[in-house]
N, C-alpha and C positions, 0 to 999 in steps of 0.2 A: 166913380172911376171904374173902368172895366179892364178886362184882361187884354184889350187891344192897345192899351197905352204902353209906352216904353219907360222903364224905370230910369231915374236920373243918375245912373251909375253904370259902369261897364265891368262888372266882376264875374259875369256868368261863364266866361271862358277860362277863368283862372283855376288853377289846380285846387285851391281850398274849396271853391264852390262845387267843383266836381266831386270832391271827397264828401262834402256835406250832402249833396244830392244822392250819391250812391249809398250813403249810410255808413256810420262809423260809431265808435265809442268816444264820447266826449265827456270826460270827468268834470264835475262841478268843483272848481279848484278851491280848497280851503285856504285860510289865512294862518300862516305860521307866526306865532307870537312868542316872545320870551316872557319870563316871570314878571317883568315890568309892563307887560302888554304893549311892547313895541314890536315892530316888524322884525322878525328873525330872517334876514335876507338869505343867509346861507341855507336854511331849511326851506324857505320859500322856493328858492331855485331847485333844491333837491326834489321837491314835490313835482315840479314841472318836468324835470328830467325823468323821474320815475314814470310819470304818465306817458310821456312820448316814447320812452324805451320799452314800455310794456306793450306798445302797439296801438295806443289810442291815436285817433286821427286828428285830435285837436284838444283844446282846453277851453273851458268857459270860466271867466274871471270877473269878479265884481257881482256875482250872483248870490243867491241866498246862502249857499254853503260858504262863500267868502265872507259872509256877514254883511247885511245891508248897512250896518253902521258905518262902514268905510265910505259911504256916499255922503256922510255928514261933512259939510265944508270945513267946519272947525277942526276936524281931525287931520286934514291934509294927507289922507292915505290913498285915495283912489288913484291918483296919477302914479305914485311909486309902485303900487301893487300891479296895476296894468302894465307898467313899463318893465318890471321884473319878469313877468311872464313872457312878454313879447321878446325881450332880449335873450332870455334863456331859450325860447323856441327857435330863435335865429341861429343858435349853435348847431342845429340839425340841418345842415346844408343839403342833405340828400333827400329832403322832403319839404313840403309846404304845409305845415299843420294849420288846421282851421282855428283861427283865433276869434272867439266869441266874447264880447264884452257885455256885461249886464248894465242896463240903465234903468233908472227908476225915478220917482218923484213927479212933480207937475211938468208940463210941457217944456217950459224954459230950461229946467234942470236936465230933463232927459235929452233934449237936443244938445245942450252943452256937453254932456257926458258922451254922447255919440261923436261929437266933433273931436273931443279928446281922444277917444278910441281910434277914430280914423287917422288922427295925426300920429298915432303910435303903431299903425300898421294892422289894426284889427279888421277882420273881414265882415263880421256880422254883429248885430245888436240883438241881444235877448232883452226884450222890453217887458219889465215886470210891472204888475199893478201896484207894487209896494209904494207907499208914499203918495198915492194918487186916489185915496179912498173917497175924496170929496168930488171927484170928477164923475160925470154921468157917462153912460156907455158911449154916447156920441162924442163926448169930449175925449174919451180914451181912444176912439178911432181917429179923431183929429190929431191927437198926440202921436199916434202911429204914423200918420201921413207926414207930419213934421219931421220926425226922426228918420223916416224913410227917405227924406231928401238928402240925408247925410250918408247912411249906410243901409244895406238890406236888413230887413227886420225879421226876427223870429218871434212870433206871438207866443204868449206864455199864459197858460191856465194854472195859476198857483193856488194850492189849497188854502182855504180860509184860516186854518190853524196856524199858519206861519206867515200870514200877512196878505193872503190873496182874497178874492171875492168871487161870488157866484156870477157867472156870465152866461146868458141864455143863448140858445141855438142861433137866433137871428144875428147876434153879435158876431159869431164866427163866420157867417156868410159874408157880412159886410167887411170883416177884417180880411178875408181872402180876396175880396174885390180890389183891395189896395195893391197896385202893381209892385210896390217895394217889399211886400210880405212874401218871403221865400220859404218859410217853414213855420212850424208851430211845435212848441214843447207842451205836451199834454200831461199835466201833473195835478189834477184835482183829487187824486186818490179816491175816485168815485167812478164806478162803471157807467152809471147813467150820465154823469156829466161828461165822461169821455165820449160817449155816444153823441151827445149834443155837439161836441166839436167836430166829430167825424161827419155827421149828417149836415151840420151847418156849412162846413167847408165844401161838401159835395154839392150843395145848392148853388154855389158860386160858379160863374163861368170860368174862373181861374182855379177851380178845385184841383185840377191835375197838376198845377204849377206849385202847389204848396206841399213841402216835404214834411212828413210826420216823424217826430222823435218822441219816444216815451220819456216822461218824467215821473211816471207812476212807479215809485220805488217799491210799492207793495204788490206790483203785478208785472214785473219786468218780463218774465218768460212768456206769460200769456199775451202781452202786447206784441212782443217780437214774433210770436208764432201766428198771430191772427191775420186774416184777410177779411175785411168787412164787406157787406153786400154792396157798398158803394165802390168797392175796388181799392179802398184805402188800405195802406199797410204802414206799420212802423218800421222804418229802415234802420234805425239805430236808437241810441239812448243818450240823453243829456241829463245825467243823474247824480244826485248826492251819494247814492249807494255806490256809484262807480268812481267815487273819490277814494275808495279802498278796494283792495284785491283786484287791481285793474288787469293784471295779466290774465286772471281767470275770466274777467268780464269780456275781454277780447275773444277768448275761447268760446264763451257762451254765445256771443253774437254770431260767430262762425257756425256753431252747432245749429242755431235756429235757422240760419240760411240753408244749411244742408238738409235740415229736416223739411223745410218748405219745398225743397227741390226733390223730395221723395226718399231721403235717406232715413230708413226706419230706425236704425241704430242711433243716429244722431237725435231723432225725435224722442226716443226712450230716455236717452241721457239728459236731454234738456228738460223733459217733464220731471225726471227724478230730481233735478236741481231746483225745480220751481218752488216746492213747499219749503225746502231747506233755505233758499235764498230769502223768501218772504219772512220766515221765522227769524233769520239772522237780521234782516232789516228792521223788524219790529223791536229787536233789542237795541240795535245801533241807533235807531231814530227815536227810541223812547216812546213808542206808540201808547203804552199803558198810561203814560203821564201827559197825553195829548201833545206829544212831540216837544216837550219842554227841553229835553236834553239831546235834541237831534244833532246839533253841530258839535257839542262836546263828545257825543258818542262817536262821531266820525274821527274826532281828534284822538280819542282813546285807542281806537284801532291803530291809527298811524303812530301813536306813541309806543304802543307795544311792539311795533315793527321797527322802531328806531328812527322813523322819519320826522316825528315831532318830539319836542322835549317835554311838553305838557299839554293839558287840555284847555288852556286859558282862552277866553273869549274877551272881546272888547267890553261887553257888558259883564261886570263882575257877578251879576245874579244869574247869568247863563251858565249853569253847571249841570253835571250829570243828575238825572232825575232820581227820585226815590226808588231804590231797588234796581236801578239800571246797570250798575256795575256787576251785580250778581247775574243779571241776565246776559250781559256780554261774556262773562266767564262761562256761562252755560253753553252759549252758541259757539264760543271759541273751541270748547272741547268737543261739541257735537258735530261740527262741520269743518274739520281740518281740510277737506278737499276744496272748500271755497276760498281758502287763503293762498297767498303767494309769498309766504315767508322766505322760502329758499331763494327765490328770485331776487327779492329785496336785499337779503343778507349778502348775496353775491356782489351786488353793485353799490351798496349803500355808501361805503367809504368814498368812492369816486364821485357819487352824486353830491356828497357833502363838501367836496373840495371847492 
């Protein structure tokens, strides 16, 4: 398939697609659980309100940060979690947030999840390789084509440490050739692999139609400031790191835009944030333990700010890593300028109603 074909949907003129194309902050939405590991609907809604009122352009739900386990049919959690975010987003009648639903698993499952998301008003599918490890690269592309018959697709390079796989440069060219692919989240946590995506997509006739979002939580500022020889640029982020401190994330994205437009003060400020943000992310994502405590680390930050009650995950073994709490204590004290505690405190009671 080539760039001359017309996608089987008509969303490109809608406001959410414009927002996505222009670039925005899209937090990867966590799953709020109570001590019994049931959905805490009140806090789940509060998180969505926090993100949208912080200035995020949308939310991504059912993705890695939401915990891939919600996709297991026996849990019966995917529909209610997607529905909660969609209903809460609809409270904001002054805007049209970008609603991204994560889909995973083999082709039949991924298509069914896309159909569910479409029925709930979602705009885009972030198609994860999770649960599809037995598929060849060509089968992954066929899965993308099938899902793209339902909703526009964001390709996803997920790092192997959390369920992804290595995907070569030709794969990304072929992915970009698919008319329903409108963007790609680049999150291999690897500069060489990131270049594979950039150059692979540039080799496609549709390269200019694919919008780049960084998912490299260890290199956020660098990705947002970069312009590649191919002309590719990361216009926004769809990030687990941006599940926390979102008001500051919105400010950072604006700083990088001003910096690229020639504002030297904005450039200096963004560069100064670079190392601090990466250091903070290493603690929150538990990099020293190969990302074992990635999701609990996000939960711990939100717990400290009052948005979550605890750090519980669906998998009881998914807990903070060895030494991770001390690391979060360290970065908490070291980088208060990265946090948005005052903003949350001002609005938290209303969000929780």
